[in-house]
C-alpha positions in Angstrom: -48.3 102.6 118.4 -46.5 101.4 115.6 -44.6 104.9 115.6 -43.3 105.1 119.1 -42.4 101.9 119.4 -39.9 102.6 116.2 -39.2 105.6 118.2 -38.1 104.0 121.4 -36.1 100.7 119.0 -34.6 103.8 117.9 -33.5 105.6 121.3 -32.5 102.3 122.5 -30.3 101.7 119.2 -28.8 105.1 120.1 -28.3 104.3 123.8 -26.5 101.1 123.2 -24.7 103.1 120.2 -23.4 105.7 122.9 -22.1 102.8 124.9 -20.7 100.9 122.7 -18.1 104.0 121.5 -18.1 104.7 125.0 -16.0 101.3 125.0 -14.6 102.2 121.9 -13.0 104.9 123.1 -12.0 103.9 126.5 -9.9 100.9 124.6 -8.2 103.1 121.9 -6.8 104.6 125.1 -6.1 101.9 126.9 -4.0 101.1 123.8 -2.3 104.2 123.0 -1.2 104.0 126.7 0.3 100.9 125.7 2.1 101.8 122.6 3.7 104.8 124.6 5.0 102.6 127.1 6.0 99.4 124.7 8.1 102.6 122.4 11.8 102.7 123.6 13.1 106.2 125.0 15.3 107.8 122.6 19.0 106.2 122.5 17.6 102.6 124.7 21.4 101.9 125.3 24.9 104.6 124.0 27.8 103.0 124.1 30.8 104.8 124.3 34.6 103.8 122.8 37.4 105.1 122.9 41.4 105.3 121.4 43.8 108.0 122.2 41.7 111.0 120.8 39.5 108.9 118.7 35.9 108.5 119.6 33.0 105.8 118.8 29.7 106.0 119.5 26.8 103.6 118.9 23.4 103.5 119.5 21.6 99.9 120.4 18.3 99.4 119.5 17.0 103.5 119.5 15.4 103.9 115.4 13.2 102.1 113.4 12.7 102.0 109.9 11.6 99.5 107.1 9.2 97.8 110.1 12.5 96.7 111.9 14.9 98.1 115.3 18.2 99.3 114.1 21.2 99.7 116.1 23.8 101.9 114.6 27.1 103.8 114.8 25.9 107.4 115.1 29.9 108.9 115.5 33.2 107.0 114.0 35.7 108.0 111.4 35.5 104.8 109.8 32.7 104.7 108.3 32.0 106.5 104.7 29.8 106.3 102.2 26.9 104.3 103.8 24.4 104.6 106.9 25.7 102.2 109.5 22.6 101.0 110.8 21.2 97.3 110.7 18.6 95.0 112.4 20.2 92.3 115.0 21.1 89.6 112.6 20.5 91.4 109.7 22.2 94.1 107.3 21.6 98.2 106.4 22.0 98.4 102.6 22.8 101.7 101.8 22.2 104.3 98.7 25.4 104.0 96.3 25.6 107.5 96.1 24.4 111.4 97.6 24.3 111.3 101.1 24.3 107.3 101.3 21.2 107.3 103.1 19.2 103.4 104.2 18.0 102.7 101.8 16.7 99.0 102.9 17.2 96.3 105.8 17.4 92.9 105.1 17.9 89.5 106.5 19.9 87.2 105.0 23.0 88.3 102.7 22.2 86.5 100.1 19.4 89.2 100.7 22.2 92.1 99.2 24.4 90.7 96.3 21.9 92.4 94.1 22.5 96.1 96.0 25.5 98.0 95.0 26.9 100.8 97.9 27.0 100.1 101.2 26.3 97.4 103.2 26.4 97.1 107.0 26.0 93.6 109.3 24.8 94.1 112.9 24.9 91.1 115.7 24.7 91.6 119.4 24.4 89.0 122.0 24.9 88.6 125.7 28.7 88.6 125.2 29.7 91.0 122.2 28.5 93.7 120.3 29.7 93.6 116.6 29.3 96.0 113.4 30.4 94.6 109.6 31.1 97.3 106.5 32.0 96.8 103.0 30.5 97.4 99.7 28.9 95.5 97.0 29.7 96.4 93.2 29.0 93.8 90.6 27.8 91.1 93.0 30.8 91.1 94.6 31.3 92.4 98.4 34.0 94.1 100.0 34.4 94.1 103.3 36.1 97.5 104.5 35.7 97.2 108.5 34.6 95.1 111.5 34.1 96.6 115.3 33.2 94.6 118.1 32.9 94.8 121.5 33.9 92.6 124.5 30.5 93.1 126.9 32.7 91.3 129.6 35.4 93.5 129.3 34.5 96.6 127.6 37.1 95.7 125.3 36.6 96.8 121.6 38.5 96.0 118.3 38.8 97.7 115.1 39.9 95.9 112.0 40.4 98.1 108.8 41.5 96.6 105.4 45.1 97.5 105.2 45.3 98.8 108.3 46.5 98.0 112.0 44.0 97.2 114.3 43.3 99.4 116.5 42.2 98.6 120.7 39.2 100.6 121.9 38.0 101.0 125.5 34.2 101.8 126.0 31.6 102.0 128.6 27.5 102.8 128.8 26.7 106.3 128.6 23.5 107.9 129.5 22.9 111.4 127.2 22.8 114.8 129.3 20.5 116.8 127.5 
């Protein structure tokens, strides 16, 4: 009799475990769907700016790195020796040599002063989108350029150290492919 009771208890436990496993699988399926829905599609927002034949293309909040969502300048002729990506209100730090890949993202300017290489800052508000770029060597930051878009007018201004400011006209664009 004790053997039959033990067998019955094991069967009940197995049925309970099967039900629990079914609930776990259902929960995982719901969680997976929620994660897919929460993941932004590639290039949540693309902005194209033109000044004559010169073009700047910006992607807003379409990349993730270092646990952050990043916005980037993905095409320009004024960015060199750095990866121009940063989180909103933060700074992207690029390697000082080679392909100048993004090595770190920080929140405060104080956190990049011991870095050596390219630094890109990014800020986005309802009225403006702004990128800044420069280099840190031996604890000294040297600004090289800034690119700011007025979201209300669609106008942008590129300022570069030692060069004349360049005005751009910008608009949101959708990829064709």
